[in-house]
matplotlib code that plots the C-alpha trace (Angstrom):
import matplotlib.pyplot as plt

x = [-84.6, -88.2, -90.1, -93.7, -97.0, -98.7, -101.4, -98.8, -96.7, -99.7, -100.5, -96.8, -97.1, -100.3, -98.7, -95.7, -98.2, -100.1, -97.1, -94.3, -96.4, -95.8, -98.1, -98.6, -97.4, -94.1, -93.5, -94.2, -91.5, -89.1, -89.6, -89.0, -85.9, -84.2, -85.6, -83.5, -80.3, -80.3, -81.0, -78.3, -75.7, -76.4, -77.1, -76.0, -78.0, -77.9, -80.6, -84.3, -86.1, -89.8, -91.8, -94.8, -97.4, -100.4, -103.4, -102.4, -99.7, -97.3, -97.7, -97.6, -94.1, -93.4, -94.3, -92.6, -89.3, -89.8, -89.9, -86.9, -85.0, -86.3, -84.9, -81.6, -81.3, -82.4, -85.1, -88.1, -91.5, -94.3, -96.8, -100.0, -101.8, -105.1, -107.1, -109.1, -110.9, -109.9, -106.5, -105.0, -105.2, -101.5, -101.1, -103.2, -101.0, -97.6, -99.3, -99.8, -96.3, -94.7, -97.0, -96.2, -92.2, -91.3, -91.6, -91.7, -93.8, -97.2, -98.6, -102.2, -102.3, -105.9, -105.2, -102.5, -101.8, -100.8, -97.7, -94.7, -91.6, -88.8, -85.6, -82.7, -81.2, -84.2, -84.6, -88.4, -89.5, -92.5, -94.6, -97.9, -98.9, -97.5, -97.6, -101.3, -102.6, -104.5, -105.6, -103.8, -103.4, -105.8, -107.4, -105.1, -102.9, -102.0, -101.3, -98.9, -97.0, -96.4, -95.3, -92.9, -91.3, -91.1, -89.3, -85.7, -85.2, -83.8, -86.6, -86.7, -89.8, -90.8, -91.4, -92.4, -92.9, -96.1, -98.5, -96.6, -98.4, -96.5, -96.7, -98.8, -98.9, -100.2, -103.6, -101.5, -100.9, -97.1, -97.6, -99.0, -96.4, -93.3, -90.0, -87.6, -84.0, -83.9, -86.4, -86.1, -88.3, -89.2, -88.1, -88.3, -88.1, -91.1, -92.0, -92.6, -88.9, -87.3, -89.1, -87.1, -90.1, -90.1, -86.4, -87.3, -89.9, -87.6, -84.1, -81.9, -83.9, -82.6, -84.0, -84.5, -84.9, -87.8, -87.7, -90.9, -91.4, -89.2, -91.6, -94.3, -91.5, -90.4, -94.3, -95.5, -94.9, -94.0, -92.8, -90.5, -87.1, -84.2, -80.5, -78.1, -75.0, -76.6, -78.8, -75.5, -72.9, -74.4, -75.0, -71.0, -69.2, -65.8, -62.9, -61.0, -57.2, -57.1, -59.9, -58.9, -60.1, -62.3, -64.6, -65.2, -67.0, -66.3, -68.4, -69.4, -69.7, -71.0, -71.2, -69.1, -69.0, -66.7, -65.9, -67.7, -65.5, -65.0, -68.1, -66.6, -63.4, -65.0, -67.6, -64.9, -62.6, -65.5, -66.6, -62.6, -62.3, -65.7, -64.2, -65.0, -62.2, -62.6, -64.0, -64.4, -65.7, -67.4, -67.0, -66.7, -63.2, -62.6, -61.9, -59.7, -56.6, -58.3, -59.2, -56.1, -54.0, -56.8, -57.9, -55.3, -56.5, -59.7, -59.5, -61.4, -63.9, -63.8, -67.5, -66.8, -68.4, -65.7, -68.0, -70.4, -71.6, -73.7, -73.8, -72.6, -71.9, -72.4, -72.7, -73.1, -69.3, -70.0, -71.4, -73.4, -73.7, -74.4, -75.1, -75.7, -73.1, -72.0, -73.4, -75.3, -78.7, -77.8, -80.2, -77.7, -77.3, -81.1, -80.8, -77.6, -80.0, -83.0, -80.6, -79.3, -82.6, -83.8, -80.4, -79.3, -79.8, -77.1, -78.0, -78.6, -78.1, -79.3, -78.6, -78.3, -78.5, -79.8, -82.5, -83.4, -83.3, -85.6, -88.1, -87.9, -89.3, -91.8, -93.1, -89.7, -90.8, -92.2, -88.5, -86.8, -85.6, -86.6, -84.6, -83.0, -81.8, -82.5, -80.9, -82.4, -82.2, -85.4, -85.8, -84.9, -87.5, -90.1, -89.3, -89.9, -92.8, -94.5, -94.4, -95.7, -97.3, -94.9, -92.2, -94.8, -96.9, -93.2, -92.8, -95.9, -94.9, -91.6, -93.2, -96.0, -93.2, -91.0, -93.9, -95.2, -92.0, -90.2, -87.6, -85.4, -85.4, -82.9, -84.3, -81.1, -81.4, -80.7, -82.5, -81.9, -84.9, -84.8, -88.0, -88.3, -90.7, -92.1, -92.8, -90.0, -88.6, -85.3, -84.1, -80.2, -78.9, -75.5, -74.4, -74.3, -74.4, -70.8, -71.6, -73.6, -71.0, -69.9, -69.4, -71.1, -73.9, -71.4, -69.4, -72.6, -73.1, -69.5, -70.3, -73.5, -72.2, -69.3, -71.6, -73.9, -70.7, -69.9, -73.0, -75.1, -78.6, -80.1, -81.8, -79.1, -76.6, -78.6, -78.9, -75.4, -74.1, -76.0, -74.8, -71.5, -71.3, -72.8, -70.7, -67.4, -69.1, -69.1, -65.5, -63.9, -66.3, -64.9, -61.1, -62.1, -65.2, -68.8, -67.5, -64.2, -65.4, -65.1, -65.8, -62.5, -62.2, -65.1, -63.8, -60.5, -62.6, -64.5, -62.2, -62.7, -66.4, -66.2, -64.0, -66.3, -69.2, -67.3, -66.4, -68.3, -71.5]
y = [32.3, 32.8, 30.2, 30.1, 28.4, 25.6, 27.7, 30.2, 27.5, 26.3, 29.7, 30.2, 26.8, 28.1, 31.5, 29.6, 27.4, 30.2, 32.7, 30.7, 29.3, 25.4, 22.4, 21.3, 17.9, 19.3, 21.2, 17.8, 16.7, 19.1, 18.5, 14.4, 15.2, 17.1, 14.1, 11.6, 13.8, 13.8, 10.2, 9.0, 11.3, 9.5, 5.9, 2.9, 0.7, -2.4, -1.2, -2.6, 0.7, 0.8, 4.0, 4.5, 6.5, 8.3, 9.5, 13.1, 15.1, 13.9, 10.5, 11.7, 13.0, 9.4, 7.7, 10.1, 9.5, 5.6, 6.2, 8.2, 5.5, 2.4, 4.5, 4.7, 0.7, 1.4, -1.4, 0.7, -1.0, 1.1, 0.3, 2.4, 3.0, 3.3, 5.1, 7.0, 6.3, 9.9, 10.4, 13.7, 14.5, 14.5, 11.2, 9.4, 10.8, 9.7, 6.1, 5.9, 6.9, 4.3, 1.7, 2.6, 3.6, 0.8, -2.4, -0.9, -3.4, -1.7, -3.3, -2.1, -1.9, -1.6, -3.1, -3.5, -7.4, -6.3, -4.5, -5.9, -7.4, -5.0, -5.1, -2.9, -2.7, -1.7, 2.1, 3.5, 6.7, 8.2, 10.1, 9.1, 13.0, 16.3, 19.7, 20.6, 17.6, 19.5, 16.7, 13.7, 10.6, 7.8, 4.2, 3.0, 5.5, 5.4, 1.9, 2.1, 5.0, 2.8, -0.1, 2.4, 3.3, -0.1, -1.2, -0.3, 0.8, 3.8, 6.5, 9.2, 11.7, 14.0, 17.6, 16.6, 13.6, 12.3, 13.1, 16.2, 19.3, 22.5, 24.8, 24.2, 20.2, 20.8, 19.0, 16.1, 12.3, 11.9, 8.0, 8.9, 10.6, 9.1, 9.1, 10.1, 9.9, 12.5, 15.0, 16.5, 19.8, 21.7, 25.0, 26.0, 24.7, 24.1, 26.1, 22.9, 21.9, 24.5, 22.9, 20.6, 17.8, 17.4, 16.6, 12.8, 12.9, 15.1, 13.8, 15.5, 18.0, 19.4, 22.1, 21.3, 24.2, 23.5, 26.7, 28.3, 32.0, 34.4, 37.1, 35.1, 34.5, 38.3, 39.2, 37.1, 38.5, 36.3, 37.0, 33.8, 34.0, 31.4, 33.2, 32.4, 34.4, 36.3, 38.1, 38.9, 39.7, 43.1, 44.2, 43.3, 46.7, 47.3, 49.2, 51.8, 52.6, 55.1, 54.0, 53.6, 51.9, 54.9, 54.7, 50.7, 51.7, 50.8, 48.5, 47.5, 44.3, 44.0, 40.4, 37.9, 36.8, 35.2, 31.7, 32.6, 34.9, 33.2, 34.2, 37.5, 36.5, 34.4, 37.2, 40.2, 37.8, 37.1, 40.8, 41.5, 38.8, 40.6, 43.7, 46.2, 48.7, 48.9, 46.4, 47.5, 45.0, 45.7, 43.0, 42.5, 43.1, 39.5, 39.1, 42.2, 39.6, 37.0, 39.6, 41.6, 38.5, 36.3, 39.1, 42.1, 43.7, 44.5, 47.4, 46.8, 48.9, 46.9, 46.9, 48.2, 44.5, 41.8, 39.0, 40.1, 43.4, 45.7, 48.7, 49.1, 53.1, 55.5, 54.1, 57.4, 56.9, 53.4, 53.1, 49.9, 47.6, 43.9, 42.6, 39.4, 36.5, 34.8, 37.7, 35.8, 36.8, 38.7, 41.2, 43.8, 42.5, 42.9, 46.7, 47.1, 45.6, 48.0, 50.9, 50.1, 49.8, 53.3, 55.1, 53.3, 55.5, 53.2, 50.1, 47.0, 43.6, 41.4, 37.8, 34.9, 36.1, 39.4, 37.6, 35.6, 38.6, 40.3, 37.3, 37.4, 41.3, 41.2, 44.7, 45.8, 44.8, 47.9, 49.4, 47.5, 50.3, 50.1, 47.5, 45.7, 42.5, 39.6, 36.3, 33.5, 29.9, 27.9, 27.6, 31.1, 32.2, 30.0, 32.1, 35.6, 34.1, 31.5, 27.6, 26.6, 23.2, 22.9, 25.0, 26.5, 27.7, 29.2, 31.0, 32.5, 33.9, 35.1, 37.0, 38.6, 39.5, 41.3, 43.1, 44.2, 45.0, 46.4, 44.3, 41.8, 38.5, 35.6, 32.6, 30.2, 26.5, 24.4, 26.9, 29.9, 32.5, 36.2, 38.1, 41.7, 44.1, 44.5, 40.5, 39.7, 36.2, 34.8, 31.3, 30.7, 28.0, 28.0, 26.2, 22.5, 20.1, 20.7, 24.3, 22.7, 23.7, 25.8, 29.5, 29.2, 31.6, 33.9, 34.0, 35.4, 38.0, 39.1, 39.0, 41.0, 43.7, 44.2, 44.8, 47.2, 49.0, 49.4, 50.6, 48.0, 48.3, 46.4, 43.6, 43.8, 42.9, 40.0, 38.3, 38.8, 38.0, 34.7, 33.6, 34.1, 32.6, 29.4, 29.5, 29.8, 27.2, 24.8, 26.0, 24.7, 21.4, 20.6, 20.7, 18.7, 16.9, 17.8, 16.1, 18.0, 21.7, 24.0, 27.9, 29.1, 27.1, 29.1, 32.4, 31.2, 30.9, 34.0, 35.5, 32.5, 33.4, 36.5, 35.5, 32.8, 35.0, 37.9, 35.3, 35.2, 32.9]
z = [-72.3, -71.2, -69.3, -70.6, -69.0, -70.7, -72.5, -73.6, -75.4, -77.2, -78.7, -79.6, -81.5, -83.1, -84.0, -85.5, -87.6, -88.9, -89.9, -90.7, -92.0, -91.3, -91.4, -87.8, -88.8, -90.5, -87.2, -85.4, -88.0, -87.1, -83.2, -83.8, -86.0, -82.9, -80.6, -83.1, -83.2, -79.4, -79.0, -81.7, -79.8, -76.5, -77.3, -80.0, -81.9, -79.6, -77.2, -77.6, -77.8, -76.7, -77.5, -75.3, -77.2, -76.5, -78.8, -78.9, -80.3, -77.8, -78.8, -82.4, -81.6, -80.6, -83.9, -86.1, -84.0, -84.3, -87.8, -87.9, -85.9, -87.6, -91.0, -89.5, -88.2, -84.7, -83.3, -82.0, -80.9, -80.4, -77.8, -78.2, -75.1, -76.2, -73.5, -76.0, -79.0, -80.2, -81.8, -82.9, -86.9, -87.0, -84.8, -87.7, -90.4, -88.5, -87.8, -91.7, -92.5, -90.1, -91.3, -94.9, -94.4, -91.9, -90.2, -86.8, -84.5, -83.4, -80.1, -79.2, -75.3, -74.0, -70.7, -67.8, -68.9, -72.4, -71.4, -72.6, -70.5, -70.3, -68.9, -67.3, -70.6, -72.5, -73.3, -72.9, -74.6, -73.0, -75.4, -73.4, -72.4, -73.4, -71.4, -72.0, -69.5, -66.6, -64.4, -62.9, -64.9, -64.2, -65.4, -67.8, -68.4, -64.5, -64.9, -67.6, -66.0, -62.9, -65.1, -66.7, -63.3, -61.8, -65.1, -64.3, -68.1, -68.9, -69.5, -71.6, -71.7, -74.8, -73.7, -70.3, -68.3, -68.6, -65.8, -64.6, -64.7, -66.4, -63.5, -60.4, -59.4, -55.8, -57.0, -58.6, -57.8, -57.6, -58.1, -61.5, -63.0, -65.1, -63.2, -66.3, -66.7, -69.0, -70.2, -73.9, -73.4, -76.7, -77.2, -73.4, -70.1, -68.2, -65.1, -62.9, -63.7, -61.5, -58.4, -56.0, -55.5, -59.6, -59.7, -59.7, -62.4, -64.8, -64.0, -66.4, -68.6, -71.9, -73.8, -77.9, -80.1, -82.8, -84.6, -83.0, -84.1, -82.5, -83.0, -80.8, -78.5, -78.1, -78.2, -75.5, -72.0, -69.0, -65.6, -65.9, -66.9, -67.1, -66.5, -69.2, -70.5, -72.8, -70.1, -67.8, -70.5, -71.4, -67.6, -67.1, -66.6, -68.5, -66.8, -68.4, -68.7, -66.3, -63.8, -60.0, -57.0, -56.0, -59.3, -58.1, -54.8, -51.2, -49.4, -45.9, -44.9, -41.3, -39.2, -37.6, -33.7, -31.7, -33.5, -36.7, -38.2, -41.3, -42.7, -43.0, -44.0, -47.0, -47.9, -48.1, -50.3, -52.3, -52.5, -53.2, -56.2, -57.8, -58.5, -55.4, -55.0, -51.3, -48.6, -45.0, -42.4, -39.5, -37.0, -33.1, -31.6, -31.3, -35.0, -35.6, -35.9, -37.8, -40.3, -40.7, -41.1, -43.3, -45.8, -45.6, -48.6, -46.4, -43.5, -40.4, -38.1, -34.8, -32.5, -29.0, -28.2, -27.7, -29.2, -31.3, -33.1, -31.4, -34.0, -37.5, -37.5, -39.9, -43.2, -45.4, -46.5, -48.1, -51.4, -50.6, -47.1, -46.4, -42.9, -41.3, -41.9, -39.1, -36.8, -34.1, -32.8, -29.8, -28.5, -29.0, -32.6, -33.4, -32.1, -34.6, -37.6, -36.5, -36.5, -40.0, -41.5, -39.8, -41.2, -43.9, -47.5, -49.4, -51.3, -48.8, -48.6, -45.9, -45.2, -42.8, -39.3, -40.4, -42.0, -39.0, -36.7, -39.4, -39.2, -35.1, -35.5, -38.3, -37.4, -38.8, -42.1, -42.9, -42.2, -45.1, -47.5, -50.9, -53.3, -50.6, -51.2, -49.2, -49.4, -47.8, -48.0, -47.9, -44.3, -43.7, -46.2, -44.3, -41.2, -42.9, -45.2, -43.5, -44.6, -48.1, -49.0, -51.9, -54.0, -56.6, -53.5, -52.3, -55.4, -55.2, -51.5, -53.0, -55.6, -53.1, -50.5, -53.1, -54.4, -50.6, -49.1, -52.3, -51.9, -54.2, -52.7, -53.8, -52.7, -52.9, -54.3, -57.5, -59.6, -57.3, -57.9, -57.9, -57.5, -58.0, -56.9, -60.1, -60.4, -62.5, -61.5, -62.9, -62.3, -62.1, -64.8, -62.9, -60.0, -58.9, -55.7, -55.0, -53.9, -50.9, -48.5, -45.8, -46.5, -49.9, -49.1, -47.6, -50.8, -52.5, -50.3, -50.8, -54.5, -54.7, -52.3, -54.5, -57.4, -55.6, -54.3, -57.9, -59.0, -60.5, -60.1, -57.3, -59.4, -61.6, -59.0, -57.7, -60.9, -61.8, -58.5, -58.4, -62.0, -61.7, -58.2, -59.8, -62.8, -60.6, -58.5, -61.9, -62.9, -59.2, -59.7, -63.1, -61.8, -58.9, -57.7, -56.1, -52.9, -52.8, -53.4, -50.7, -50.3, -51.0, -54.2, -55.9, -54.7, -56.8, -59.8, -59.6, -62.1, -64.3, -64.1, -65.5, -68.1, -69.6, -69.1, -71.6, -74.0, -77.5, -77.6]

ax = plt.figure().add_subplot(projection="3d")
ax.plot(x, y, z, "-o")
ax.set_aspect("equal")
plt.show()
């Protein structure tokens, strides 16, 4: 699924109206019908419904929804927030239809003293501002937004929480943005939904298709994509009857240190579960017994050092290499990473302490081999690229870093973002809070290493590994709970994640 800017969405709307063709008010009717279907699937007729409508097309959506609800014996009331004397053409049409076809109460709000009493059993539908808003809400609109946020009612925002910008909110006023419980976004998610600081505004968001023209969607370029199974399924390789382990690649996983061998145990198990034919682990000598007894399917090369790695040896014999999990940041390990950067000719992934070592030696950035995959969490990325004022600014740094150093960055989070040197950005749709557990990142390293060893293009390996990792976590959480998921549970569901991704849509 593509993610467009607010300006691009407006143009896609206009193209649909012109080329379907469909009258603007009928496109609004179509959108309201999807809102009605969603609402009636979630809520009954007992609740009082207050629809707060602005004077623009977002308010027009709210008026159309009010009419549909009333005709189906629901009990909506409209609170028209009159902060402008001008209303859109389609708003006026839906106002006339509402008045003619229903007896829905229509309350005009011109100051905060006219706002209704609300309770925790009420449903508030936010139809004040749409995605075209470009400056912070103020005046009466801001007063109403603050009133709704204090109401204690269940809040449902149409298309986007009123007051939230579609992309960059660094200049916005967070006190003047609706805190929705649900957001019903038309056709596409908004870029701002991908950012942590906006979660309190969007709540649980859902995309409602409203039939925008597929030619306009496919013909409009955007670097932002939302990863779903239809993207990943065609990338998955299939096995033939006479294939053997040599065909599926030999990966080298380097890392571990005294007391931190679990990272390599988990990473190697995930790599094998993801289809690699062979996995060798380069580890400190103290970990030899741990590895041989915990993951007998792996091979082991132990370092000359007892407690941490000081070298990775000749990597020419492997199909892909990953370094970093549990390795520590001793000076000799710094040298191991530098030597690897200078000599590795195979697809490379750097994670965890490998990234921390890299960020401590910024002059090594130019040594990073082309298309190397870096898998930082936000703090590790901050050490690499510097601090950012918010997630939008951090995304811009991520895009710039990928381009400058010709690398692929997997920035881990709720919507893990993957950036390519060409400027493409993929946001992941799978995963859950239960994956915030020790070792989860080590699994991702192993999974991507496995895909690299099997011959996947580095960018494809990154997005496929991220998607399957999250999906395995979702399957594990469904069988248990967010609180009880551990890394081994996720490993056990990797196979199920492959199978589910291959299922017909």
